[in-house]
One Martini backbone bead per residue (centre of mass of N, CA, C, O) as a GRO file, in nm:
protein
  188
    1GLU     BB    1   2.629 -12.689  14.723
    2LEU     BB    2   2.536 -12.855  14.998
    3ALA     BB    3   2.379 -13.048  14.821
    4THR     BB    4   2.212 -13.344  14.731
    5SER     BB    5   2.089 -13.555  14.504
    6THR     BB    6   1.890 -13.817  14.439
    7TRP     BB    7   2.047 -13.913  14.191
    8ASP     BB    8   2.322 -13.953  14.332
    9ILE     BB    9   2.225 -14.173  14.527
   10LEU     BB   10   2.078 -14.378  14.334
   11SER     BB   11   2.344 -14.415  14.146
   12GLY     BB   12   2.613 -14.402  14.351
   13ASN     BB   13   2.791 -14.130  14.332
   14VAL     BB   14   2.687 -14.090  14.634
   15ALA     BB   15   2.737 -14.120  14.960
   16PRO     BB   16   2.580 -14.176  15.239
   17ALA     BB   17   2.517 -14.076  15.535
   18ARG     BB   18   2.410 -14.125  15.853
   19ASP     BB   19   2.278 -13.831  15.869
   20VAL     BB   20   1.963 -13.767  15.706
   21LEU     BB   21   1.822 -13.518  15.485
   22ILE     BB   22   1.512 -13.484  15.315
   23TYR     BB   23   1.399 -13.284  15.033
   24ASP     BB   24   1.057 -13.245  14.901
   25GLU     BB   25   0.935 -13.063  14.618
   26THR     BB   26   0.751 -13.279  14.431
   27GLY     BB   27   0.602 -13.559  14.542
   28GLY     BB   28   0.758 -13.799  14.438
   29HIS     BB   29   0.969 -14.077  14.396
   30GLY     BB   30   1.256 -13.975  14.455
   31ALA     BB   31   1.251 -13.926  14.766
   32LEU     BB   32   1.119 -14.202  14.853
   33SER     BB   33   1.331 -14.385  14.726
   34THR     BB   34   1.564 -14.275  14.888
   35ALA     BB   35   1.445 -14.328  15.167
   36ALA     BB   36   1.414 -14.635  15.133
   37LEU     BB   37   1.712 -14.697  15.091
   38LEU     BB   38   1.810 -14.571  15.365
   39ALA     BB   39   1.632 -14.744  15.549
   40GLU     BB   40   1.770 -15.014  15.473
   41GLN     BB   41   2.057 -14.882  15.584
   42GLU     BB   42   2.005 -14.749  15.866
   43ARG     BB   43   1.946 -14.453  15.871
   44ASP     BB   44   1.926 -14.135  15.972
   45LEU     BB   45   1.589 -14.010  15.910
   46SER     BB   46   1.460 -13.724  15.727
   47LEU     BB   47   1.141 -13.586  15.593
   48TYR     BB   48   1.083 -13.303  15.395
   49SER     BB   49   0.790 -13.082  15.326
   50PRO     BB   50   0.575 -12.833  15.194
   51ASP     BB   51   0.363 -13.023  15.216
   52ASN     BB   52   0.092 -13.190  15.384
   53MET     BB   53   0.245 -13.435  15.239
   54VAL     BB   54   0.416 -13.696  15.165
   55GLY     BB   55   0.390 -13.790  14.844
   56ARG     BB   56   0.143 -13.642  14.683
   57ASP     BB   57   0.199 -13.784  14.371
   58ILE     BB   58   0.184 -14.108  14.401
   59GLY     BB   59  -0.048 -14.251  14.546
   60GLY     BB   60  -0.252 -14.521  14.679
   61VAL     BB   61  -0.045 -14.761  14.626
   62ASN     BB   62   0.258 -14.660  14.703
   63ARG     BB   63   0.256 -14.474  14.954
   64PRO     BB   64   0.195 -14.685  15.183
   65LEU     BB   65   0.461 -14.843  15.142
   66TYR     BB   66   0.654 -14.624  15.209
   67LEU     BB   67   0.542 -14.550  15.490
   68ARG     BB   68   0.577 -14.817  15.625
   69ASP     BB   69   0.890 -14.834  15.592
   70LEU     BB   70   0.960 -14.563  15.730
   71TYR     BB   71   0.830 -14.611  16.006
   72ARG     BB   72   0.983 -14.877  16.071
   73ALA     BB   73   1.269 -14.710  16.047
   74GLY     BB   74   1.222 -14.418  16.198
   75ALA     BB   75   1.126 -14.199  16.035
   76LYS     BB   76   1.105 -13.848  15.988
   77LEU     BB   77   0.803 -13.676  15.923
   78MET     BB   78   0.787 -13.332  15.758
   79PRO     BB   79   0.552 -13.145  15.697
   80ASP     BB   80   0.523 -12.802  15.628
   81HIS     BB   81   0.835 -12.754  15.514
   82ARG     BB   82   1.035 -12.492  15.410
   83LEU     BB   83   1.321 -12.435  15.246
   84LEU     BB   84   1.561 -12.167  15.293
   85GLY     BB   85   1.846 -12.309  15.390
   86LEU     BB   86   2.207 -12.350  15.394
   87SER     BB   87   2.465 -12.445  15.633
   88ARG     BB   88   2.770 -12.440  15.800
   89ASN     BB   89   2.892 -12.660  16.087
   90GLY     BB   90   3.157 -12.755  16.013
   91ASN     BB   91   3.075 -13.096  15.930
   92ARG     BB   92   2.791 -12.969  15.926
   93LEU     BB   93   2.444 -12.910  15.872
   94ILE     BB   94   2.209 -12.635  15.822
   95ALA     BB   95   1.860 -12.640  15.823
   96THR     BB   96   1.617 -12.406  15.709
   97PHE     BB   97   1.281 -12.366  15.817
   98TYR     BB   98   0.929 -12.315  15.720
   99ASN     BB   99   0.616 -12.272  15.886
  100ALA     BB  100   0.311 -12.152  15.779
  101PHE     BB  101   0.135 -12.220  16.034
  102SER     BB  102   0.337 -12.139  16.279
  103ARG     BB  103   0.569 -11.934  16.185
  104GLU     BB  104   0.828 -12.108  16.201
  105ARG     BB  105   1.162 -12.156  16.260
  106VAL     BB  106   1.375 -12.430  16.160
  107MET     BB  107   1.660 -12.601  16.291
  108VAL     BB  108   1.874 -12.848  16.128
  109GLU     BB  109   2.101 -13.100  16.209
  110THR     BB  110   2.339 -13.254  15.972
  111ASP     BB  111   2.530 -13.438  15.740
  112GLN     BB  112   2.293 -13.452  15.509
  113VAL     BB  113   2.152 -13.311  15.204
  114ILE     BB  114   1.863 -13.410  15.020
  115ILE     BB  115   1.737 -13.318  14.692
  116ASP     BB  116   1.401 -13.272  14.536
  117LYS     BB  117   1.346 -13.050  14.233
  118GLY     BB  118   1.379 -13.212  13.994
  119THR     BB  119   1.429 -13.170  13.639
  120GLN     BB  120   1.574 -13.149  13.361
  121PRO     BB  121   1.531 -13.154  13.048
  122ALA     BB  122   1.497 -13.433  12.817
  123ASN     BB  123   1.607 -13.288  12.493
  124ALA     BB  124   1.822 -13.399  12.289
  125PRO     BB  125   1.654 -13.560  12.079
  126PHE     BB  126   1.478 -13.329  11.991
  127HIS     BB  127   1.705 -13.136  11.881
  128ALA     BB  128   1.810 -13.345  11.669
  129LEU     BB  129   1.514 -13.351  11.507
  130VAL     BB  130   1.426 -13.064  11.412
  131PRO     BB  131   1.541 -13.024  11.110
  132GLY     BB  132   1.333 -13.268  10.994
  133SER     BB  133   1.090 -13.094  11.054
  134ARG     BB  134   0.800 -12.920  10.967
  135ASN     BB  135   0.778 -12.750  11.265
  136LEU     BB  136   1.047 -12.725  11.431
  137GLY     BB  137   0.903 -12.815  11.718
  138GLU     BB  138   0.644 -12.656  11.719
  139ILE     BB  139   0.380 -12.521  11.930
  140ASP     BB  140   0.039 -12.455  11.919
  141ILE     BB  141  -0.132 -12.378  12.192
  142GLU     BB  142  -0.415 -12.306  12.087
  143ALA     BB  143  -0.447 -12.570  11.925
  144LEU     BB  144  -0.407 -12.766  12.157
  145VAL     BB  145  -0.652 -12.672  12.332
  146ALA     BB  146  -0.861 -12.693  12.070
  147LEU     BB  147  -0.802 -12.949  11.902
  148ALA     BB  148  -0.608 -12.863  11.669
  149PRO     BB  149  -0.419 -12.846  11.418
  150GLN     BB  150  -0.092 -12.839  11.340
  151PRO     BB  151   0.133 -12.654  11.208
  152GLY     BB  152   0.356 -12.755  10.904
  153THR     BB  153   0.536 -12.484  10.754
  154ALA     BB  154   0.836 -12.409  10.846
  155ASN     BB  155   0.934 -12.697  10.688
  156PRO     BB  156   0.882 -12.829  10.378
  157ASP     BB  157   1.127 -13.055  10.398
  158GLY     BB  158   0.995 -13.203  10.601
  159THR     BB  159   0.889 -13.548  10.731
  160TYR     BB  160   0.787 -13.444  11.022
  161MET     BB  161   0.644 -13.430  11.329
  162LEU     BB  162   0.739 -13.230  11.630
  163PHE     BB  163   0.721 -13.292  11.992
  164ALA     BB  164   0.731 -13.162  12.311
  165ILE     BB  165   0.698 -13.370  12.600
  166GLY     BB  166   0.695 -13.375  12.914
  167ASP     BB  167   1.036 -13.406  13.019
  168ALA     BB  168   1.118 -13.229  12.757
  169VAL     BB  169   1.013 -12.958  12.904
  170ALA     BB  170   0.979 -13.063  13.211
  171SER     BB  171   0.915 -13.137  13.538
  172ARG     BB  172   0.716 -13.413  13.473
  173ASP     BB  173   0.469 -13.627  13.445
  174ILE     BB  174   0.304 -13.876  13.276
  175HIS     BB  175   0.030 -13.723  13.258
  176ALA     BB  176   0.130 -13.481  13.093
  177ALA     BB  177   0.223 -13.646  12.849
  178MET     BB  178  -0.051 -13.780  12.787
  179LEU     BB  179  -0.210 -13.521  12.736
  180ASP     BB  180  -0.042 -13.410  12.505
  181ALA     BB  181  -0.063 -13.661  12.322
  182ASN     BB  182  -0.367 -13.663  12.299
  183ARG     BB  183  -0.405 -13.381  12.173
  184LEU     BB  184  -0.219 -13.431  11.922
  185SER     BB  185  -0.347 -13.714  11.811
  186ARG     BB  186  -0.653 -13.638  11.754
  187VAL     BB  187  -0.579 -13.449  11.473
  188PHE     BB  188  -0.442 -13.678  11.270
   0.00000   0.00000   0.00000
């Protein structure tokens, strides 16, 4: 309850503070896009990640551009730090981190903590379409892995097959959705 999400900052629903700490649990674009936005606004910025590098899942084309802009803006990049908790100290926040390599706990005081821990599944369209599907939206995981046809007999009155893939299942990247779609479409 003491943290703000990257979505709230990027959407403009929450105004960023002057001294901002971003914690990136996913290694994707959310935290670095937020950091880039705040760097443009000349905020005092630090970016913490439990991974051995910030933006681990971004790739070799975009990651260097983010890093260039963040370093030029004076952002403090802190890999290898897992967030343990947040507490309040007056009108400031205290973020407590653990570094698995040094085995040290680090406490950082800041005005605002912004966290990217992924998203909830975007599955409302999927659930709306389930009643009209032949398989009632079910995936046979063994058939998926074996590249075998999916059974479609749960609802004989259904007119289509329906599968939840990508971020309709969990906070996953486009590559996970493409792999699922590839496996499902190969056998039709």
